[in-house]
C-alpha positions as semicolon CSV with decimal commas, in nm:
position;residue;x (nm);y (nm);z (nm)
1;M;11,862;11,777;6,572
2;N;11,999;11,950;6,882
3;I;11,931;11,746;7,195
4;L;11,975;11,835;7,562
5;I;12,025;11,547;7,808
6;V;11,918;11,597;8,170
7;E;12,027;11,292;8,372
8;D;12,186;11,280;8,717
9;E;12,327;10,926;8,700
10;A;12,667;10,950;8,533
11;V;12,665;10,598;8,390
12;A;12,314;10,638;8,247
13;A;12,409;10,976;8,097
14;R;12,715;10,830;7,924
15;Q;12,514;10,537;7,788
16;L;12,242;10,769;7,661
17;K;12,494;10,996;7,491
18;A;12,660;10,695;7,326
19;M;12,328;10,563;7,198
20;L;12,241;10,904;7,055
21;S;12,573;10,913;6,870
22;R;12,464;10,596;6,690
23;A;12,105;10,710;6,630
24;G;12,170;10,940;6,336
25;D;12,415;11,184;6,181
26;D;12,164;11,463;6,236
27;I;12,191;11,443;6,616
28;V;12,402;11,686;6,820
29;V;12,412;11,661;7,200
30;L;12,424;12,019;7,324
31;A;12,496;11,942;7,689
32;V;12,451;11,686;7,964
33;L;12,306;11,835;8,284
34;D;12,239;11,667;8,617
35;S;12,013;11,890;8,825
36;I;11,715;12,124;8,828
37;E;11,942;12,420;8,904
38;T;12,181;12,367;8,614
39;T;11,897;12,293;8,372
40;V;11,708;12,610;8,461
41;A;12,026;12,817;8,420
42;Y;12,099;12,656;8,082
43;L;11,746;12,705;7,944
44;R;11,747;13,071;8,050
45;N;12,067;13,150;7,862
46;A;12,105;12,905;7,573
47;P;11,915;12,861;7,246
48;R;11,614;12,632;7,267
49;P;11,698;12,264;7,208
50;D;11,504;12,076;6,944
51;L;11,441;11,800;7,198
52;I;11,506;11,735;7,568
53;L;11,568;11,392;7,717
54;L;11,459;11,455;8,075
55;D;11,501;11,230;8,377
56;I;11,214;11,272;8,624
57;E;11,409;11,218;8,945
58;L;11,714;11,444;8,967
59;S;11,968;11,500;9,242
60;D;11,785;11,807;9,372
61;G;11,423;11,699;9,320
62;Q;11,167;11,608;9,056
63;S;11,236;11,767;8,721
64;F;10,881;11,902;8,701
65;A;11,010;12,188;8,919
66;I;11,200;12,314;8,615
67;F;10,877;12,418;8,444
68;S;10,775;12,651;8,725
69;Q;11,106;12,838;8,701
70;V;11,160;12,876;8,327
71;S;10,949;12,853;8,013
72;V;11,010;12,521;7,839
73;T;10,883;12,508;7,481
74;S;11,101;12,223;7,358
75;P;10,943;11,880;7,318
76;I;11,024;11,632;7,593
77;I;11,108;11,262;7,605
78;F;11,090;11,163;7,969
79;T;11,313;10,896;8,118
80;T;11,207;10,726;8,440
81;A;11,266;10,426;8,661
82;Y;10,904;10,449;8,779
83;D;10,647;10,229;8,613
84;E;10,373;10,227;8,874
85;Y;10,190;10,553;8,806
86;A;10,138;10,840;8,567
87;L;10,244;10,659;8,250
88;R;9,905;10,728;8,093
89;A;9,983;11,099;8,116
90;F;10,321;11,052;7,948
91;E;10,157;10,863;7,662
92;V;9,937;11,155;7,564
93;N;10,131;11,462;7,680
94;S;10,493;11,415;7,578
95;V;10,670;11,294;7,268
96;D;10,735;10,971;7,455
97;Y;10,863;10,819;7,778
98;L;11,140;10,565;7,828
99;L;11,162;10,325;8,121
100;K;11,504;10,266;8,268
101;P;11,727;10,088;8,195
102;I;11,686;10,240;7,850
103;D;11,755;10,012;7,557
104;E;11,870;10,136;7,219
105;A;11,566;10,009;7,030
106;S;11,326;10,205;7,254
107;L;11,531;10,522;7,219
108;T;11,544;10,486;6,841
109;K;11,169;10,436;6,827
110;A;11,109;10,750;7,036
111;L;11,341;10,956;6,816
112;D;11,167;10,829;6,502
113;K;10,834;10,931;6,652
114;F;10,969;11,281;6,715
115;R;11,106;11,309;6,360
116;Q;10,769;11,203;6,221
117;L;10,585;11,462;6,429
118;R;10,819;11,738;6,310
119;Q;10,773;11,632;5,949
120;T;10,396;11,601;5,980
121;Y;10,355;11,945;6,133
122;G;10,604;12,128;5,915
123;G;10,864;12,200;6,178
124;I;10,618;12,303;6,449
125;H;10,736;12,187;6,790
126;P;10,500;11,919;6,923
127;N;10,456;12,101;7,255
128;Q;10,315;12,398;7,063
129;L;10,034;12,193;6,911
130;S;9,677;12,256;7,016
131;S;9,563;12,052;7,314
132;T;9,266;11,943;7,102
133;S;9,491;11,762;6,857
134;N;9,467;11,442;7,064
135;L;9,844;11,405;7,022
136;L;10,009;11,629;7,276
137;T;9,907;11,895;7,528
138;P;10,111;12,172;7,688
139;I;10,362;12,077;7,955
140;E;10,151;12,246;8,222
141;E;9,873;11,996;8,156
142;L;10,120;11,710;8,187
143;V;10,238;11,835;8,526
144;R;9,876;11,872;8,639
145;Q;9,797;11,516;8,541
146;I;10,115;11,382;8,702
147;N;10,018;11,553;9,027
148;Q;9,671;11,406;8,999
149;Y;9,809;11,055;8,970
150;Q;10,060;11,111;9,248
151;H;9,823;11,289;9,486
152;P;9,471;11,167;9,405
153;T;9,165;11,241;9,613
154;N;8,965;10,923;9,570
155;L;9,160;10,705;9,329
156;F;9,282;10,435;9,567
157;R;9,128;10,170;9,788
158;D;9,105;10,234;10,160
159;R;8,965;9,896;10,272
160;F;8,909;9,533;10,177
161;L;8,650;9,274;10,271
162;V;8,830;8,962;10,394
163;H;8,696;8,618;10,482
164;M;8,707;8,531;10,851
165;G;8,541;8,192;10,893
166;Q;8,185;8,232;10,769
167;R;8,199;8,610;10,793
168;L;8,318;8,896;10,575
169;V;8,507;9,153;10,777
170;P;8,620;9,499;10,656
171;L;8,995;9,558;10,687
172;E;9,151;9,902;10,652
173;V;9,435;9,930;10,401
174;A;9,637;10,109;10,671
175;E;9,650;9,777;10,859
176;V;9,815;9,593;10,568
177;A;10,189;9,523;10,590
178;Y;10,221;9,363;10,247
179;F;10,054;9,159;9,975
180;F;10,208;8,848;9,823
181;S;10,130;8,568;9,583
182;A;10,186;8,197;9,648
183;N;10,055;7,885;9,475
184;K;9,851;8,096;9,230
185;L;9,667;8,272;9,514
186;T;9,702;8,624;9,657
187;Y;9,727;8,700;10,027
188;L;9,758;9,005;10,246
189;K;9,953;9,008;10,571
190;T;9,853;9,256;10,838
191;Q;10,085;9,442;11,069
192;S;9,957;9,220;11,350
193;D;10,077;8,913;11,153
194;K;9,736;8,789;11,039
195;Q;9,702;8,647;10,689
196;Y;9,401;8,649;10,458
197;A;9,342;8,528;10,103
198;I;9,190;8,790;9,873
199;D;9,031;8,773;9,529
200;Y;9,267;9,011;9,350
201;S;9,587;8,958;9,153
202;L;9,895;9,161;9,241
203;D;9,859;9,341;8,906
204;E;9,507;9,450;9,002
205;L;9,620;9,554;9,350
206;E;9,907;9,757;9,208
207;Q;9,659;9,970;9,012
208;S;9,430;10,026;9,311
209;L;9,683;10,104;9,588
210;D;9,840;10,441;9,668
211;P;10,196;10,425;9,524
212;R;10,313;10,661;9,797
213;Q;10,232;10,392;10,054
214;F;10,282;10,067;9,861
215;Y;10,558;9,953;9,627
216;R;10,560;9,662;9,381
217;A;10,886;9,507;9,495
218;N;10,880;9,221;9,244
219;R;10,640;8,973;9,084
220;Q;10,553;8,821;9,422
221;F;10,534;9,115;9,667
222;I;10,373;9,455;9,712
223;V;10,507;9,606;10,034
224;S;10,402;9,899;10,250
225;H;10,634;10,162;10,395
226;K;10,557;10,043;10,747
227;A;10,658;9,684;10,671
228;V;11,011;9,766;10,553
229;Q;11,250;9,715;10,845
230;K;11,591;9,686;10,682
231;V;11,737;9,696;10,332
232;H;12,054;9,501;10,253
233;F;12,282;9,530;9,952
234;Y;12,261;9,205;9,761
235;F;12,433;9,034;9,469
236;T;12,474;9,218;9,135
237;S;12,347;9,552;9,270
238;K;12,016;9,406;9,388
239;L;11,858;9,479;9,727
240;K;11,721;9,239;9,987
241;V;11,439;9,366;10,207
242;D;11,355;9,256;10,561
243;L;10,982;9,284;10,633
244;S;10,785;9,297;10,953
245;P;10,603;9,067;10,999
246;S;10,865;8,848;10,835
247;S;10,787;8,670;10,508
248;D;10,857;8,307;10,422
249;E;11,019;8,409;10,092
250;D;11,309;8,648;10,044
251;V;11,204;8,984;9,904
252;I;11,456;9,086;9,638
253;I;11,455;9,417;9,450
254;S;11,608;9,394;9,103
255;R;11,905;9,604;9,000
256;E;11,679;9,799;8,761
257;K;11,434;9,894;9,036
258;A;11,683;9,940;9,321
259;M;11,728;10,317;9,283
260;A;11,355;10,380;9,246
261;F;11,288;10,172;9,556
262;R;11,543;10,367;9,759
263;R;11,388;10,693;9,647
264;W;11,043;10,562;9,737
265;L;11,173;10,494;10,088
266;G;11,285;10,855;10,113
267;E;11,650;10,859;10,012
């Protein structure tokens, strides 16, 4: 099985290559690439890989740009630090997806799934299967669905009804600085430093908010772009976030989510 790795983080690429070396004697890593540009050049000139392990966020942009520059007929296993949108599309349109940091058991499971698909369909590449097979659809359909989840027209909430004394008052989502949980209740804090209890869990809010504007920082906070004032490097590669209005609890981004958070902020 000839595998191409596309990963721009050197440590992650080395770990992935090491895990593949232990995943089976039939596996050969053809190359490790780190950008859209090098991947397009490779796919134009080299034999087609049996499988591509493809990071979504590369040094020169999102890897989906590869598909508009060169025909990709190899099956894909996506790797991503993002877990807040589009995963439904990965489930039905690619061989699999792996959330970073990738563990060996998840990689082995994804490779076994690919081997089973190849065996079931007599060597036919999964991406060449009919879109009516309910297993996989062409890569173009995946990109379309990803764009739909990332840039929806009417998928996300634009207001809430909040309690103000004996009244219910509509509040625009654009006024929200962040959401947080405390004492088994959920609150929103506005940019003008007003606080309201709301009848939604953070898990429910995460599914209903635009991920371009709001980020699930941790189990206690969902923050908006406008609320983030400063980001500090913290212990063990974590990040500490200063919010405005300030929060009573420290907002800490885990090491695993730190890079995704920085990219969300525009790095």
